[in-house]
Jmol script that loads the backbone (N, CA, C; Angstrom):
load data "model"
ATOM      1  N   MET A   1      97.301  86.330 120.811  1.00  0.00           N
ATOM      2  CA  MET A   1      96.612  86.645 119.558  1.00  0.00           C
ATOM      3  C   MET A   1      95.106  86.515 119.769  1.00  0.00           C
ATOM      4  N   SER A   2      94.330  87.478 119.268  1.00  0.00           N
ATOM      5  CA  SER A   2      92.885  87.410 119.422  1.00  0.00           C
ATOM      6  C   SER A   2      92.288  86.382 118.469  1.00  0.00           C
ATOM      7  N   GLN A   3      91.109  85.933 118.836  1.00  0.00           N
ATOM      8  CA  GLN A   3      90.396  84.929 118.052  1.00  0.00           C
ATOM      9  C   GLN A   3      89.848  85.537 116.763  1.00  0.00           C
ATOM     10  N   ARG A   4      90.085  84.906 115.639  1.00  0.00           N
ATOM     11  CA  ARG A   4      89.491  85.348 114.374  1.00  0.00           C
ATOM     12  C   ARG A   4      88.000  85.021 114.381  1.00  0.00           C
ATOM     13  N   ILE A   5      87.223  85.864 113.692  1.00  0.00           N
ATOM     14  CA  ILE A   5      85.769  85.769 113.764  1.00  0.00           C
ATOM     15  C   ILE A   5      85.166  85.801 112.363  1.00  0.00           C
ATOM     16  N   ALA A   6      84.158  84.961 112.159  1.00  0.00           N
ATOM     17  CA  ALA A   6      83.345  85.005 110.936  1.00  0.00           C
ATOM     18  C   ALA A   6      82.051  85.742 111.274  1.00  0.00           C
ATOM     19  N   ARG A   7      81.677  86.660 110.401  1.00  0.00           N
ATOM     20  CA  ARG A   7      80.432  87.425 110.555  1.00  0.00           C
ATOM     21  C   ARG A   7      79.538  87.042 109.389  1.00  0.00           C
ATOM     22  N   ILE A   8      78.305  86.633 109.684  1.00  0.00           N
ATOM     23  CA  ILE A   8      77.394  86.148 108.648  1.00  0.00           C
ATOM     24  C   ILE A   8      76.107  86.967 108.677  1.00  0.00           C
ATOM     25  N   TRP A   9      75.804  87.578 107.541  1.00  0.00           N
ATOM     26  CA  TRP A   9      74.554  88.310 107.361  1.00  0.00           C
ATOM     27  C   TRP A   9      73.713  87.569 106.340  1.00  0.00           C
ATOM     28  N   HIS A  10      72.399  87.524 106.569  1.00  0.00           N
ATOM     29  CA  HIS A  10      71.457  86.872 105.656  1.00  0.00           C
ATOM     30  C   HIS A  10      70.427  87.885 105.181  1.00  0.00           C
ATOM     31  N   GLY A  11      70.121  87.842 103.896  1.00  0.00           N
ATOM     32  CA  GLY A  11      69.063  88.670 103.342  1.00  0.00           C
ATOM     33  C   GLY A  11      68.351  87.920 102.236  1.00  0.00           C
ATOM     34  N   THR A  12      67.165  88.405 101.891  1.00  0.00           N
ATOM     35  CA  THR A  12      66.409  87.813 100.791  1.00  0.00           C
ATOM     36  C   THR A  12      66.027  88.915  99.804  1.00  0.00           C
ATOM     37  N   VAL A  13      66.091  88.552  98.523  1.00  0.00           N
ATOM     38  CA  VAL A  13      65.729  89.463  97.444  1.00  0.00           C
ATOM     39  C   VAL A  13      64.862  88.700  96.446  1.00  0.00           C
ATOM     40  N   PRO A  14      64.047  89.408  95.669  1.00  0.00           N
ATOM     41  CA  PRO A  14      63.344  88.729  94.575  1.00  0.00           C
ATOM     42  C   PRO A  14      64.387  88.148  93.611  1.00  0.00           C
ATOM     43  N   THR A  15      64.179  86.943  93.177  1.00  0.00           N
ATOM     44  CA  THR A  15      65.134  86.299  92.277  1.00  0.00           C
ATOM     45  C   THR A  15      65.375  87.150  91.029  1.00  0.00           C
ATOM     46  N   ALA A  16      64.363  87.849  90.575  1.00  0.00           N
ATOM     47  CA  ALA A  16      64.516  88.708  89.391  1.00  0.00           C
ATOM     48  C   ALA A  16      65.516  89.841  89.626  1.00  0.00           C
ATOM     49  N   LYS A  17      65.772  90.201  90.887  1.00  0.00           N
ATOM     50  CA  LYS A  17      66.709  91.274  91.216  1.00  0.00           C
ATOM     51  C   LYS A  17      68.041  90.751  91.767  1.00  0.00           C
ATOM     52  N   ALA A  18      68.203  89.449  91.852  1.00  0.00           N
ATOM     53  CA  ALA A  18      69.383  88.875  92.510  1.00  0.00           C
ATOM     54  C   ALA A  18      70.690  89.279  91.818  1.00  0.00           C
ATOM     55  N   ASP A  19      70.759  89.186  90.499  1.00  0.00           N
ATOM     56  CA  ASP A  19      71.997  89.549  89.803  1.00  0.00           C
ATOM     57  C   ASP A  19      72.356  91.010  90.055  1.00  0.00           C
ATOM     58  N   ALA A  20      71.363  91.884  89.997  1.00  0.00           N
ATOM     59  CA  ALA A  20      71.618  93.307  90.229  1.00  0.00           C
ATOM     60  C   ALA A  20      72.047  93.553  91.679  1.00  0.00           C
ATOM     61  N   TYR A  21      71.454  92.823  92.615  1.00  0.00           N
ATOM     62  CA  TYR A  21      71.824  93.022  94.017  1.00  0.00           C
ATOM     63  C   TYR A  21      73.255  92.551  94.276  1.00  0.00           C
ATOM     64  N   LEU A  22      73.619  91.409  93.733  1.00  0.00           N
ATOM     65  CA  LEU A  22      74.992  90.935  93.911  1.00  0.00           C
ATOM     66  C   LEU A  22      75.984  91.886  93.262  1.00  0.00           C
ATOM     67  N   ALA A  23      75.635  92.459  92.129  1.00  0.00           N
ATOM     68  CA  ALA A  23      76.507  93.455  91.493  1.00  0.00           C
ATOM     69  C   ALA A  23      76.651  94.678  92.390  1.00  0.00           C
ATOM     70  N   PHE A  24      75.555  95.125  92.988  1.00  0.00           N
ATOM     71  CA  PHE A  24      75.609  96.237  93.931  1.00  0.00           C
ATOM     72  C   PHE A  24      76.535  95.912  95.100  1.00  0.00           C
ATOM     73  N   LEU A  25      76.404  94.708  95.659  1.00  0.00           N
ATOM     74  CA  LEU A  25      77.254  94.328  96.791  1.00  0.00           C
ATOM     75  C   LEU A  25      78.730  94.317  96.387  1.00  0.00           C
ATOM     76  N   ARG A  26      79.022  93.821  95.185  1.00  0.00           N
ATOM     77  CA  ARG A  26      80.418  93.810  94.720  1.00  0.00           C
ATOM     78  C   ARG A  26      80.966  95.227  94.573  1.00  0.00           C
ATOM     79  N   GLU A  27      80.123  96.139  94.110  1.00  0.00           N
ATOM     80  CA  GLU A  27      80.573  97.511  93.866  1.00  0.00           C
ATOM     81  C   GLU A  27      80.599  98.373  95.127  1.00  0.00           C
ATOM     82  N   ARG A  28      79.671  98.152  96.052  1.00  0.00           N
ATOM     83  CA  ARG A  28      79.525  99.052  97.202  1.00  0.00           C
ATOM     84  C   ARG A  28      79.954  98.420  98.516  1.00  0.00           C
ATOM     85  N   ALA A  29      79.467  97.228  98.811  1.00  0.00           N
ATOM     86  CA  ALA A  29      79.706  96.625 100.122  1.00  0.00           C
ATOM     87  C   ALA A  29      81.110  96.019 100.240  1.00  0.00           C
ATOM     88  N   ILE A  30      81.544  95.276  99.233  1.00  0.00           N
ATOM     89  CA  ILE A  30      82.863  94.641  99.338  1.00  0.00           C
ATOM     90  C   ILE A  30      83.964  95.674  99.530  1.00  0.00           C
ATOM     91  N   PRO A  31      83.988  96.781  98.784  1.00  0.00           N
ATOM     92  CA  PRO A  31      85.022  97.788  99.063  1.00  0.00           C
ATOM     93  C   PRO A  31      84.933  98.360 100.484  1.00  0.00           C
ATOM     94  N   ASP A  32      83.727  98.469 101.016  1.00  0.00           N
ATOM     95  CA  ASP A  32      83.540  98.953 102.386  1.00  0.00           C
ATOM     96  C   ASP A  32      84.156  97.965 103.386  1.00  0.00           C
ATOM     97  N   TYR A  33      83.873  96.696 103.200  1.00  0.00           N
ATOM     98  CA  TYR A  33      84.458  95.664 104.066  1.00  0.00           C
ATOM     99  C   TYR A  33      85.982  95.670 103.960  1.00  0.00           C
ATOM    100  N   THR A  34      86.475  95.596 102.745  1.00  0.00           N
ATOM    101  CA  THR A  34      87.915  95.408 102.569  1.00  0.00           C
ATOM    102  C   THR A  34      88.734  96.645 102.925  1.00  0.00           C
ATOM    103  N   ALA A  35      88.098  97.798 102.984  1.00  0.00           N
ATOM    104  CA  ALA A  35      88.799  99.019 103.402  1.00  0.00           C
ATOM    105  C   ALA A  35      88.965  99.095 104.919  1.00  0.00           C
ATOM    106  N   THR A  36      88.281  98.217 105.640  1.00  0.00           N
ATOM    107  CA  THR A  36      88.346  98.225 107.094  1.00  0.00           C
ATOM    108  C   THR A  36      89.547  97.402 107.548  1.00  0.00           C
ATOM    109  N   PRO A  37      90.485  98.016 108.274  1.00  0.00           N
ATOM    110  CA  PRO A  37      91.621  97.240 108.782  1.00  0.00           C
ATOM    111  C   PRO A  37      91.138  96.061 109.630  1.00  0.00           C
ATOM    112  N   GLY A  38      91.723  94.913 109.375  1.00  0.00           N
ATOM    113  CA  GLY A  38      91.344  93.707 110.105  1.00  0.00           C
ATOM    114  C   GLY A  38      90.377  92.817 109.361  1.00  0.00           C
ATOM    115  N   ASN A  39      89.860  93.281 108.208  1.00  0.00           N
ATOM    116  CA  ASN A  39      89.042  92.399 107.380  1.00  0.00           C
ATOM    117  C   ASN A  39      89.975  91.504 106.593  1.00  0.00           C
ATOM    118  N   LEU A  40      89.755  90.203 106.692  1.00  0.00           N
ATOM    119  CA  LEU A  40      90.642  89.246 106.049  1.00  0.00           C
ATOM    120  C   LEU A  40      90.056  88.633 104.775  1.00  0.00           C
ATOM    121  N   ALA A  41      88.716  88.634 104.663  1.00  0.00           N
ATOM    122  CA  ALA A  41      88.088  88.049 103.473  1.00  0.00           C
ATOM    123  C   ALA A  41      86.612  88.402 103.443  1.00  0.00           C
ATOM    124  N   VAL A  42      86.057  88.382 102.221  1.00  0.00           N
ATOM    125  CA  VAL A  42      84.622  88.606 102.010  1.00  0.00           C
ATOM    126  C   VAL A  42      84.144  87.581 100.990  1.00  0.00           C
ATOM    127  N   TYR A  43      83.040  86.914 101.305  1.00  0.00           N
ATOM    128  CA  TYR A  43      82.427  85.960 100.389  1.00  0.00           C
ATOM    129  C   TYR A  43      80.957  86.325 100.239  1.00  0.00           C
ATOM    130  N   LEU A  44      80.456  86.306  99.014  1.00  0.00           N
ATOM    131  CA  LEU A  44      79.039  86.484  98.741  1.00  0.00           C
ATOM    132  C   LEU A  44      78.499  85.141  98.277  1.00  0.00           C
ATOM    133  N   LEU A  45      77.439  84.683  98.924  1.00  0.00           N
ATOM    134  CA  LEU A  45      76.834  83.400  98.580  1.00  0.00           C
ATOM    135  C   LEU A  45      75.371  83.630  98.260  1.00  0.00           C
ATOM    136  N   ARG A  46      74.837  82.839  97.344  1.00  0.00           N
ATOM    137  CA  ARG A  46      73.415  82.945  97.018  1.00  0.00           C
ATOM    138  C   ARG A  46      72.815  81.575  96.774  1.00  0.00           C
ATOM    139  N   ARG A  47      71.514  81.503  97.058  1.00  0.00           N
ATOM    140  CA  ARG A  47      70.752  80.274  96.796  1.00  0.00           C
ATOM    141  C   ARG A  47      69.346  80.696  96.368  1.00  0.00           C
ATOM    142  N   ALA A  48      68.986  80.364  95.149  1.00  0.00           N
ATOM    143  CA  ALA A  48      67.651  80.694  94.640  1.00  0.00           C
ATOM    144  C   ALA A  48      66.668  79.612  95.062  1.00  0.00           C
ATOM    145  N   GLU A  49      65.519  80.066  95.544  1.00  0.00           N
ATOM    146  CA  GLU A  49      64.395  79.176  95.865  1.00  0.00           C
ATOM    147  C   GLU A  49      63.160  79.765  95.201  1.00  0.00           C
ATOM    148  N   GLY A  50      62.988  79.446  93.936  1.00  0.00           N
ATOM    149  CA  GLY A  50      61.859  79.988  93.195  1.00  0.00           C
ATOM    150  C   GLY A  50      61.987  81.490  93.021  1.00  0.00           C
ATOM    151  N   ASP A  51      60.977  82.221  93.494  1.00  0.00           N
ATOM    152  CA  ASP A  51      60.943  83.669  93.322  1.00  0.00           C
ATOM    153  C   ASP A  51      61.782  84.433  94.334  1.00  0.00           C
ATOM    154  N   VAL A  52      62.369  83.723  95.299  1.00  0.00           N
ATOM    155  CA  VAL A  52      63.170  84.366  96.353  1.00  0.00           C
ATOM    156  C   VAL A  52      64.593  83.815  96.304  1.00  0.00           C
ATOM    157  N   THR A  53      65.560  84.722  96.397  1.00  0.00           N
ATOM    158  CA  THR A  53      66.962  84.321  96.475  1.00  0.00           C
ATOM    159  C   THR A  53      67.514  84.743  97.824  1.00  0.00           C
ATOM    160  N   HIS A  54      68.154  83.783  98.498  1.00  0.00           N
ATOM    161  CA  HIS A  54      68.820  84.040  99.780  1.00  0.00           C
ATOM    162  C   HIS A  54      70.253  84.473  99.490  1.00  0.00           C
ATOM    163  N   VAL A  55      70.683  85.506 100.166  1.00  0.00           N
ATOM    164  CA  VAL A  55      72.040  86.017 100.012  1.00  0.00           C
ATOM    165  C   VAL A  55      72.715  85.982 101.373  1.00  0.00           C
ATOM    166  N   LEU A  56      73.909  85.414 101.417  1.00  0.00           N
ATOM    167  CA  LEU A  56      74.723  85.437 102.632  1.00  0.00           C
ATOM    168  C   LEU A  56      75.982  86.230 102.346  1.00  0.00           C
ATOM    169  N   THR A  57      76.320  87.093 103.261  1.00  0.00           N
ATOM    170  CA  THR A  57      77.614  87.754 103.226  1.00  0.00           C
ATOM    171  C   THR A  57      78.408  87.155 104.372  1.00  0.00           C
ATOM    172  N   LEU A  58      79.482  86.483 104.041  1.00  0.00           N
ATOM    173  CA  LEU A  58      80.362  85.858 105.025  1.00  0.00           C
ATOM    174  C   LEU A  58      81.667  86.631 105.009  1.00  0.00           C
ATOM    175  N   THR A  59      81.982  87.243 106.135  1.00  0.00           N
ATOM    176  CA  THR A  59      83.226  87.992 106.224  1.00  0.00           C
ATOM    177  C   THR A  59      84.092  87.392 107.318  1.00  0.00           C
ATOM    178  N   HIS A  60      85.386  87.514 107.129  1.00  0.00           N
ATOM    179  CA  HIS A  60      86.387  86.934 108.026  1.00  0.00           C
ATOM    180  C   HIS A  60      87.169  88.104 108.608  1.00  0.00           C
ATOM    181  N   TRP A  61      87.228  88.159 109.939  1.00  0.00           N
ATOM    182  CA  TRP A  61      87.824  89.297 110.636  1.00  0.00           C
ATOM    183  C   TRP A  61      88.933  88.859 111.568  1.00  0.00           C
ATOM    184  N   GLN A  62      89.889  89.731 111.722  1.00  0.00           N
ATOM    185  CA  GLN A  62      91.039  89.473 112.590  1.00  0.00           C
ATOM    186  C   GLN A  62      90.634  89.478 114.064  1.00  0.00           C
ATOM    187  N   SER A  63      89.627  90.296 114.421  1.00  0.00           N
ATOM    188  CA  SER A  63      89.249  90.432 115.832  1.00  0.00           C
ATOM    189  C   SER A  63      87.890  91.102 115.951  1.00  0.00           C
ATOM    190  N   LEU A  64      87.347  91.067 117.152  1.00  0.00           N
ATOM    191  CA  LEU A  64      86.108  91.776 117.440  1.00  0.00           C
ATOM    192  C   LEU A  64      86.308  93.281 117.280  1.00  0.00           C
ATOM    193  N   GLU A  65      87.470  93.780 117.614  1.00  0.00           N
ATOM    194  CA  GLU A  65      87.758  95.209 117.448  1.00  0.00           C
ATOM    195  C   GLU A  65      87.699  95.613 115.976  1.00  0.00           C
ATOM    196  N   ALA A  66      88.145  94.754 115.093  1.00  0.00           N
ATOM    197  CA  ALA A  66      88.059  95.048 113.654  1.00  0.00           C
ATOM    198  C   ALA A  66      86.598  95.112 113.213  1.00  0.00           C
ATOM    199  N   ILE A  67      85.766  94.219 113.737  1.00  0.00           N
ATOM    200  CA  ILE A  67      84.340  94.255 113.402  1.00  0.00           C
ATOM    201  C   ILE A  67      83.719  95.553 113.910  1.00  0.00           C
ATOM    202  N   LYS A  68      84.101  95.970 115.105  1.00  0.00           N
ATOM    203  CA  LYS A  68      83.580  97.231 115.652  1.00  0.00           C
ATOM    204  C   LYS A  68      83.947  98.408 114.758  1.00  0.00           C
ATOM    205  N   ALA A  69      85.127  98.376 114.170  1.00  0.00           N
ATOM    206  CA  ALA A  69      85.535  99.462 113.267  1.00  0.00           C
ATOM    207  C   ALA A  69      84.634  99.510 112.036  1.00  0.00           C
ATOM    208  N   PHE A  70      84.116  98.365 111.638  1.00  0.00           N
ATOM    209  CA  PHE A  70      83.222  98.293 110.483  1.00  0.00           C
ATOM    210  C   PHE A  70      81.771  98.578 110.861  1.00  0.00           C
ATOM    211  N   ALA A  71      81.296  97.927 111.930  1.00  0.00           N
ATOM    212  CA  ALA A  71      79.859  97.913 112.240  1.00  0.00           C
ATOM    213  C   ALA A  71      79.452  98.802 113.400  1.00  0.00           C
ATOM    214  N   GLY A  72      80.414  99.296 114.176  1.00  0.00           N
ATOM    215  CA  GLY A  72      80.075 100.061 115.367  1.00  0.00           C
ATOM    216  C   GLY A  72      80.109  99.175 116.605  1.00  0.00           C
ATOM    217  N   ASP A  73      79.857  99.792 117.748  1.00  0.00           N
ATOM    218  CA  ASP A  73      79.962  99.063 119.017  1.00  0.00           C
ATOM    219  C   ASP A  73      78.953  97.930 119.162  1.00  0.00           C
ATOM    220  N   GLN A  74      77.796  98.057 118.547  1.00  0.00           N
ATOM    221  CA  GLN A  74      76.786  96.986 118.605  1.00  0.00           C
ATOM    222  C   GLN A  74      77.034  96.035 117.434  1.00  0.00           C
ATOM    223  N   VAL A  75      78.035  95.196 117.604  1.00  0.00           N
ATOM    224  CA  VAL A  75      78.507  94.359 116.492  1.00  0.00           C
ATOM    225  C   VAL A  75      77.470  93.365 115.995  1.00  0.00           C
ATOM    226  N   GLU A  76      76.486  93.043 116.826  1.00  0.00           N
ATOM    227  CA  GLU A  76      75.470  92.084 116.402  1.00  0.00           C
ATOM    228  C   GLU A  76      74.416  92.724 115.500  1.00  0.00           C
ATOM    229  N   ARG A  77      74.410  94.049 115.412  1.00  0.00           N
ATOM    230  CA  ARG A  77      73.439  94.749 114.570  1.00  0.00           C
ATOM    231  C   ARG A  77      73.881  94.695 113.111  1.00  0.00           C
ATOM    232  N   ALA A  78      72.941  94.374 112.226  1.00  0.00           N
ATOM    233  CA  ALA A  78      73.231  94.344 110.789  1.00  0.00           C
ATOM    234  C   ALA A  78      73.487  95.758 110.282  1.00  0.00           C
ATOM    235  N   LYS A  79      74.392  95.863 109.328  1.00  0.00           N
ATOM    236  CA  LYS A  79      74.691  97.153 108.697  1.00  0.00           C
ATOM    237  C   LYS A  79      74.045  97.164 107.313  1.00  0.00           C
ATOM    238  N   TYR A  80      73.256  98.203 107.048  1.00  0.00           N
ATOM    239  CA  TYR A  80      72.578  98.317 105.762  1.00  0.00           C
ATOM    240  C   TYR A  80      73.006  99.590 105.056  1.00  0.00           C
ATOM    241  N   TYR A  81      72.839  99.572 103.733  1.00  0.00           N
ATOM    242  CA  TYR A  81      73.120 100.717 102.878  1.00  0.00           C
ATOM    243  C   TYR A  81      71.786 101.266 102.375  1.00  0.00           C
ATOM    244  N   PRO A  82      71.692 102.553 102.081  1.00  0.00           N
ATOM    245  CA  PRO A  82      70.420 103.100 101.583  1.00  0.00           C
ATOM    246  C   PRO A  82      69.888 102.349 100.360  1.00  0.00           C
ATOM    247  N   GLU A  83      70.777 101.891  99.492  1.00  0.00           N
ATOM    248  CA  GLU A  83      70.368 101.186  98.268  1.00  0.00           C
ATOM    249  C   GLU A  83      69.710  99.834  98.553  1.00  0.00           C
ATOM    250  N   ASP A  84      69.931  99.280  99.737  1.00  0.00           N
ATOM    251  CA  ASP A  84      69.312  97.993 100.079  1.00  0.00           C
ATOM    252  C   ASP A  84      67.792  98.051  99.971  1.00  0.00           C
ATOM    253  N   ARG A  85      67.206  99.234 100.173  1.00  0.00           N
ATOM    254  CA  ARG A  85      65.742  99.382 100.084  1.00  0.00           C
ATOM    255  C   ARG A  85      65.226  99.013  98.692  1.00  0.00           C
ATOM    256  N   ASP A  86      66.078  99.140  97.688  1.00  0.00           N
ATOM    257  CA  ASP A  86      65.659  98.838  96.321  1.00  0.00           C
ATOM    258  C   ASP A  86      65.629  97.338  96.028  1.00  0.00           C
ATOM    259  N   PHE A  87      66.171  96.529  96.939  1.00  0.00           N
ATOM    260  CA  PHE A  87      66.334  95.104  96.665  1.00  0.00           C
ATOM    261  C   PHE A  87      65.737  94.171  97.716  1.00  0.00           C
ATOM    262  N   LEU A  88      66.000  94.434  98.978  1.00  0.00           N
ATOM    263  CA  LEU A  88      65.692  93.467 100.031  1.00  0.00           C
ATOM    264  C   LEU A  88      64.201  93.330 100.310  1.00  0.00           C
ATOM    265  N   LEU A  89      63.780  92.109 100.603  1.00  0.00           N
ATOM    266  CA  LEU A  89      62.392  91.841 100.954  1.00  0.00           C
ATOM    267  C   LEU A  89      62.124  92.157 102.427  1.00  0.00           C
ATOM    268  N   GLU A  90      63.149  92.087 103.260  1.00  0.00           N
ATOM    269  CA  GLU A  90      63.027  92.430 104.676  1.00  0.00           C
ATOM    270  C   GLU A  90      64.405  92.809 105.198  1.00  0.00           C
ATOM    271  N   PHE A  91      64.433  93.418 106.358  1.00  0.00           N
ATOM    272  CA  PHE A  91      65.681  93.858 106.973  1.00  0.00           C
ATOM    273  C   PHE A  91      65.870  93.122 108.293  1.00  0.00           C
ATOM    274  N   GLU A  92      66.622  92.050 108.242  1.00  0.00           N
ATOM    275  CA  GLU A  92      66.891  91.297 109.464  1.00  0.00           C
ATOM    276  C   GLU A  92      67.760  92.169 110.363  1.00  0.00           C
ATOM    277  N   PRO A  93      67.414  92.280 111.638  1.00  0.00           N
ATOM    278  CA  PRO A  93      68.110  93.234 112.502  1.00  0.00           C
ATOM    279  C   PRO A  93      69.509  92.820 112.949  1.00  0.00           C
ATOM    280  N   THR A  94      69.792  91.525 112.931  1.00  0.00           N
ATOM    281  CA  THR A  94      71.071  91.076 113.487  1.00  0.00           C
ATOM    282  C   THR A  94      71.829  90.177 112.527  1.00  0.00           C
ATOM    283  N   VAL A  95      73.099  90.004 112.851  1.00  0.00           N
ATOM    284  CA  VAL A  95      73.987  89.078 112.148  1.00  0.00           C
ATOM    285  C   VAL A  95      74.427  88.017 113.148  1.00  0.00           C
ATOM    286  N   GLU A  96      75.131  87.014 112.654  1.00  0.00           N
ATOM    287  CA  GLU A  96      75.692  85.989 113.534  1.00  0.00           C
ATOM    288  C   GLU A  96      77.212  86.053 113.470  1.00  0.00           C
ATOM    289  N   HIS A  97      77.837  85.758 114.598  1.00  0.00           N
ATOM    290  CA  HIS A  97      79.313  85.704 114.668  1.00  0.00           C
ATOM    291  C   HIS A  97      79.717  84.316 115.146  1.00  0.00           C
ATOM    292  N   TYR A  98      80.777  83.814 114.554  1.00  0.00           N
ATOM    293  CA  TYR A  98      81.346  82.521 114.927  1.00  0.00           C
ATOM    294  C   TYR A  98      82.845  82.672 115.078  1.00  0.00           C
ATOM    295  N   GLU A  99      83.403  82.073 116.103  1.00  0.00           N
ATOM    296  CA  GLU A  99      84.857  82.004 116.206  1.00  0.00           C
ATOM    297  C   GLU A  99      85.357  81.038 115.152  1.00  0.00           C
ATOM    298  N   ILE A 100      86.416  81.396 114.489  1.00  0.00           N
ATOM    299  CA  ILE A 100      86.989  80.522 113.459  1.00  0.00           C
ATOM    300  C   ILE A 100      87.959  79.576 114.154  1.00  0.00           C
ATOM    301  N   ASP A 101      87.644  78.325 114.099  1.00  0.00           N
ATOM    302  CA  ASP A 101      88.432  77.317 114.786  1.00  0.00           C
ATOM    303  C   ASP A 101      89.581  76.800 113.916  1.00  0.00           C
ATOM    304  N   ALA A 102      89.339  76.742 112.622  1.00  0.00           N
ATOM    305  CA  ALA A 102      90.374  76.259 111.703  1.00  0.00           C
ATOM    306  C   ALA A 102      90.137  76.852 110.330  1.00  0.00           C
ATOM    307  N   SER A 103      91.203  77.148 109.636  1.00  0.00           N
ATOM    308  CA  SER A 103      91.127  77.603 108.242  1.00  0.00           C
ATOM    309  C   SER A 103      92.486  77.330 107.617  1.00  0.00           C
ATOM    310  N   PRO A 104      92.525  77.324 106.267  1.00  0.00           N
ATOM    311  CA  PRO A 104      93.820  77.038 105.623  1.00  0.00           C
ATOM    312  C   PRO A 104      94.869  78.079 105.927  1.00  0.00           C
TER     313      PRO A 104
END
end "model"
wireframe off; spacefill off
backbone 0.3
color backbone group
């Protein structure tokens, strides 16, 4: 059995746009993730720090091959949507991957 993997993307948005950005992610990004075979879970996390809100997308994948089906062969490259330009303060080029050692 292949190792399950967590993929973590970080972005920042103006706090005034955070609710709208999370709504966009629920409507556009989550269906994209969950439609990919091998995606096991999607979590959206946020933390407001004054005028800036940090957003993490934590996804749980069955394998590296499943991530490739979602993100392409360069799995460390962040995947963005055209609408992200309306919200994000910057475009971080990469994501982080972690092997999942234990989960319920």
